[in-house]
C-alpha positions as CSV (number, residue, x, y, z in Angstrom):
1,M,0.0,-0.2,0.0
2,A,2.7,2.7,0.9
3,D,4.8,1.5,-2.1
4,G,1.5,2.2,-4.3
5,S,1.0,5.7,-2.6
6,V,4.4,6.4,-3.2
7,A,3.8,5.6,-6.9
8,E,0.9,7.5,-6.8
9,V,2.7,11.1,-5.9
10,K,5.3,10.5,-8.1
11,D,2.4,10.0,-11.1
12,A,0.9,13.3,-9.6
13,L,3.8,15.3,-9.9
14,A,4.9,14.0,-13.6
15,K,1.4,15.4,-14.6
16,V,1.7,18.4,-13.3
17,G,5.4,18.4,-14.9
18,Y,7.7,17.5,-12.4
19,L,9.7,14.0,-12.9
20,A,10.4,13.4,-9.1
21,D,12.9,10.7,-8.4
22,E,12.3,8.4,-5.8
23,P,13.8,10.0,-3.0
24,A,11.6,12.9,-4.2
25,A,8.6,11.1,-4.3
26,L,9.0,9.2,-1.0
27,V,9.3,12.4,0.8
28,S,6.6,14.2,-0.8
29,F,4.5,11.1,0.5
30,L,6.0,11.4,4.0
31,A,5.0,14.9,4.4
32,Q,1.4,14.4,3.5
33,R,1.1,11.4,5.6
34,L,3.3,12.3,8.6
35,G,2.6,16.1,8.6
36,K,5.8,16.8,8.9
37,P,7.9,19.4,6.9
38,I,10.6,18.9,3.7
39,L,13.8,20.5,4.3
40,V,15.4,20.0,0.2
41,E,18.7,21.4,0.3
42,G,20.9,21.4,-3.3
43,P,22.7,23.4,-5.3
44,A,21.1,26.5,-6.9
45,G,18.3,25.2,-10.1
46,V,18.1,21.5,-9.4
47,G,14.4,21.7,-8.9
48,K,13.9,22.9,-4.8
49,T,11.3,25.5,-5.0
50,E,9.9,23.9,-8.2
51,L,9.3,20.7,-6.4
52,A,7.0,22.7,-4.0
53,K,5.3,24.4,-6.8
54,A,4.3,20.9,-8.0
55,L,3.4,19.8,-4.8
56,S,0.8,22.7,-5.1
57,R,-0.2,22.3,-8.2
58,S,-0.5,18.5,-7.7
59,T,-2.6,18.6,-4.5
60,G,-5.0,21.9,-5.6
61,R,-4.0,23.7,-2.3
62,E,-2.4,27.3,-2.9
63,L,0.8,28.3,-2.5
64,V,1.9,30.3,0.1
65,R,5.7,31.5,-0.5
66,L,8.0,33.4,1.9
67,Q,10.9,34.3,0.1
68,C,14.0,34.7,2.9
69,Y,16.6,37.1,2.7
70,E,19.1,38.4,4.8
71,G,17.9,40.5,7.7
72,L,14.5,39.1,7.4
73,D,12.1,39.7,10.8
74,E,9.4,38.4,12.4
75,A,7.4,41.3,10.8
76,K,7.5,40.5,7.3
77,A,7.5,36.6,7.7
78,M,5.1,35.8,10.6
79,Y,2.9,38.9,11.6
80,E,2.9,43.1,12.3
81,W,0.4,45.3,14.1
82,N,-1.6,47.6,11.9
83,Y,0.0,50.6,14.2
84,R,-2.0,53.3,12.1
85,K,-5.1,51.4,12.7
86,Q,-4.3,51.3,16.1
87,L,-3.5,55.2,16.4
88,L,-7.0,55.9,14.9
89,R,-8.7,53.5,16.9
90,I,-7.2,55.2,19.8
91,Q,-7.9,58.6,19.1
92,A,-11.7,57.6,18.6
93,G,-11.5,55.7,22.4
94,G,-10.1,58.8,23.7
95,A,-12.2,61.4,22.7
96,Q,-15.1,58.9,24.0
97,G,-14.3,57.1,27.2
98,G,-9.9,57.1,27.5
99,W,-7.3,54.1,27.4
100,D,-9.3,51.6,29.6
101,D,-11.8,51.6,26.8
102,V,-9.2,50.6,23.8
103,Q,-6.3,48.8,25.3
104,E,-7.6,45.6,24.9
105,D,-9.3,46.2,21.3
106,I,-6.5,47.4,19.6
107,F,-4.7,44.0,20.2
108,G,-7.5,42.2,18.8
109,S,-7.0,40.3,15.5
110,D,-9.1,42.5,13.1
111,F,-5.7,45.1,14.0
112,L,-3.0,42.3,12.9
113,L,-1.5,42.1,9.7
114,T,-0.6,38.5,8.4
115,R,2.5,37.6,6.8
116,P,3.1,34.1,4.6
117,L,3.6,32.2,7.8
118,M,0.5,33.7,9.7
119,Q,-1.5,33.0,6.5
120,A,-0.6,29.8,6.0
121,I,-1.2,28.6,9.7
122,S,-4.5,30.5,9.8
123,S,-6.0,29.6,6.1
124,P,-9.3,27.9,6.3
125,E,-8.1,25.7,3.3
126,P,-4.9,23.3,3.6
127,V,-2.1,24.7,1.5
128,V,1.5,24.3,0.6
129,L,4.0,26.7,2.5
130,L,7.1,27.3,0.7
131,I,10.0,29.0,2.9
132,D,12.6,29.6,0.1
133,E,16.4,29.8,0.7
134,I,16.2,29.6,4.5
135,D,19.8,29.6,4.3
136,K,19.9,33.4,4.0
137,T,18.8,33.9,7.1
138,D,20.5,33.7,10.2
139,Q,20.3,31.2,13.2
140,E,17.4,33.8,15.4
141,F,15.1,33.2,12.2
142,E,15.5,29.6,12.4
143,A,14.9,29.4,16.3
144,M,11.8,31.7,15.4
145,L,10.2,29.3,13.0
146,L,10.6,26.2,15.3
147,E,7.4,26.2,17.0
148,L,5.8,26.4,13.5
149,L,7.8,23.8,12.2
150,S,7.0,21.5,15.4
151,D,3.1,22.2,16.6
152,F,2.1,24.4,13.9
153,Q,1.1,27.3,15.8
154,I,2.4,30.5,16.5
155,T,2.6,31.9,19.7
156,I,1.6,36.1,19.9
157,P,2.2,37.5,23.2
158,E,-0.9,40.1,23.0
159,L,-3.6,37.1,21.6
160,G,-1.9,33.7,22.5
161,Q,-1.2,30.7,20.8
162,I,-2.8,30.6,17.3
163,S,-2.9,26.9,15.7
164,A,-3.3,25.9,12.5
165,T,-7.0,25.1,11.5
166,T,-5.9,23.0,8.3
167,M,-2.6,21.0,7.8
168,P,0.0,22.4,5.7
169,I,2.5,20.7,3.5
170,V,5.7,22.7,4.3
171,V,8.8,23.1,2.0
172,L,12.2,24.9,3.3
173,T,14.8,25.0,0.4
174,S,18.5,25.7,0.5
175,N,21.1,26.3,-1.4
176,D,23.8,24.9,1.4
177,S,25.3,28.2,1.5
178,R,25.9,27.8,5.4
179,E,25.2,24.9,7.5
180,L,21.4,25.0,9.1
181,T,20.8,24.1,13.1
182,E,20.3,20.6,14.0
183,A,17.0,22.0,15.9
184,L,15.8,22.6,12.9
185,K,17.3,19.5,10.6
186,R,15.4,17.1,13.4
187,R,12.3,18.6,12.6
188,C,12.1,18.2,9.1
189,L,12.1,15.5,6.7
190,Y,15.3,15.9,4.3
191,L,16.0,15.6,1.0
192,W,18.8,16.2,-0.9
193,L,19.0,17.1,-4.7
194,D,21.2,17.2,-7.2
195,Y,22.0,17.8,-11.0
196,P,20.3,14.9,-12.7
197,G,22.5,12.7,-15.0
198,V,21.8,13.1,-18.9
199,E,19.0,10.6,-19.4
200,R,16.9,12.1,-16.8
201,E,17.7,15.6,-17.8
202,M,16.9,14.1,-21.4
203,E,13.7,13.2,-19.8
204,I,13.1,16.5,-18.2
205,V,13.8,18.5,-21.4
206,R,11.6,16.1,-23.9
207,L,9.0,16.8,-21.3
208,H,9.2,20.2,-21.6
209,V,10.4,20.6,-25.3
210,P,8.7,17.2,-27.1
211,D,9.5,18.7,-30.6
212,L,13.5,19.2,-30.2
213,A,15.2,16.2,-32.4
214,E,16.4,13.5,-29.8
215,S,19.8,13.8,-31.0
216,V,20.0,17.4,-30.9
217,T,18.3,17.1,-26.8
218,R,20.9,14.3,-26.0
219,R,24.2,17.2,-27.2
220,L,22.4,19.4,-25.2
221,V,22.4,17.8,-22.1
222,E,25.5,16.6,-22.6
223,V,27.0,19.8,-23.4
224,I,25.1,21.3,-20.3
225,E,27.0,18.7,-18.5
226,M,30.5,20.0,-19.9
227,V,29.5,23.7,-18.6
228,R,28.9,22.2,-15.2
229,A,31.8,20.9,-14.7
230,L,33.5,24.3,-15.2
231,D,34.8,26.2,-12.4
232,L,31.8,28.5,-12.5
233,K,30.0,31.4,-10.2
234,K,27.1,29.9,-11.7
235,P,26.2,26.5,-13.3
236,P,23.3,26.2,-15.4
237,S,20.2,25.2,-14.0
238,I,17.3,22.5,-15.3
239,A,15.2,25.7,-16.1
240,E,17.9,27.1,-18.3
241,S,18.5,23.8,-20.0
242,I,14.7,23.7,-20.6
243,D,14.9,27.4,-22.2
244,W,18.3,26.8,-24.6
245,A,16.2,23.4,-26.2
246,R,13.2,26.3,-26.4
247,T,15.5,28.5,-28.0
248,L,17.3,25.6,-30.0
249,L,14.0,24.9,-31.4
250,L,13.2,28.1,-32.3
251,M,16.6,28.6,-34.5
252,G,16.1,25.3,-36.3
253,A,19.0,23.8,-34.9
254,E,19.9,20.3,-35.9
255,D,22.8,19.9,-34.4
256,I,25.0,22.1,-31.4
257,D,28.4,22.7,-33.3
258,R,30.4,25.4,-32.2
259,E,28.8,28.4,-33.9
260,T,25.0,27.2,-32.7
261,F,26.6,27.3,-29.1
262,T,28.5,30.5,-29.6
263,Q,25.2,32.2,-30.7
264,S,22.8,30.8,-28.2
265,M,25.2,30.4,-25.1
266,S,24.0,33.0,-23.0
267,I,20.9,31.3,-22.4
268,I,22.5,29.4,-20.3
269,V,26.0,31.1,-19.0
270,K,25.1,34.4,-17.3
271,H,28.5,35.6,-16.1
272,R,30.6,37.8,-18.1
273,T,33.9,36.1,-16.7
274,D,32.2,32.2,-16.9
275,I,31.0,33.4,-20.8
276,A,34.6,33.6,-21.5
277,L,35.7,30.6,-20.0
278,V,32.7,28.3,-21.1
279,A,33.4,29.8,-24.8
280,E,37.1,29.0,-24.5
281,R,36.8,25.2,-22.9
282,V,33.8,23.9,-24.9
283,G,33.7,25.9,-27.7
284,M,36.9,24.1,-28.8
285,K,35.4,20.6,-27.3
286,L,32.4,21.4,-30.1
287,S,34.6,22.5,-33.1
288,E,36.9,19.1,-32.8
289,R,33.7,16.8,-32.0
290,P,32.0,15.5,-35.5
291,S,28.4,15.8,-36.3
292,P,25.7,13.2,-34.8
293,T,25.0,11.1,-37.9
294,S,21.2,11.1,-38.0
């Protein structure tokens, strides 16, 4: 039964355009059955964020996204008080009966501005909560998340505990730019996503660009592998492989020779220093390789 359920999750993800491998399908299944968050780590551009989006599409749940950045705090992630509305209420109350009439009222839910974490917790319909690039925040922010990740609740000093009325699927992503705390990792299922091998990336490209010739698709993925093997500031992502495939289709390319590669290289290489390195190393190899036979 468990195997069948995992297979069903994998099939549902494939139907919305996400080819999950066995580990990704398993943790997606377990997240829904066990009610535990998923921590997805790996290099940029391997499909971590897309997994959360695919879970949203395949389950019919709304996606609530918190994009993390350095300096992100509780007010931007969880909630803050509507100070302007509170001030107007205080002024109105002062004119009528004074502070005693308004001091409890202004810290009610009507004066609360909800941010993504609170939105996910308070939603009457189950959602997918994406906490994207958690490694860009600091350990203090991670500590703030622990109550939510453990008990799916948030404590507001003035209101008390706000518990989830529906169980969200929570996906945290990290580009592995820093080590996350053990306390956070303990609360999560773990998934490491890496760049796919040639055959799997061919499957992904074929799914999104089925009209591209098989020989060109294979050559594209082989070239992408060569590019990723170099010491680049930003290796090409899977999304950029798909963009390049669409570009080659529009160009009517029947092969990827050095000229075609040079013309379209900016689709997959987006740093000036990387362009020079890739043009020299990969461009040279393409000029030496014979064209594939049809």
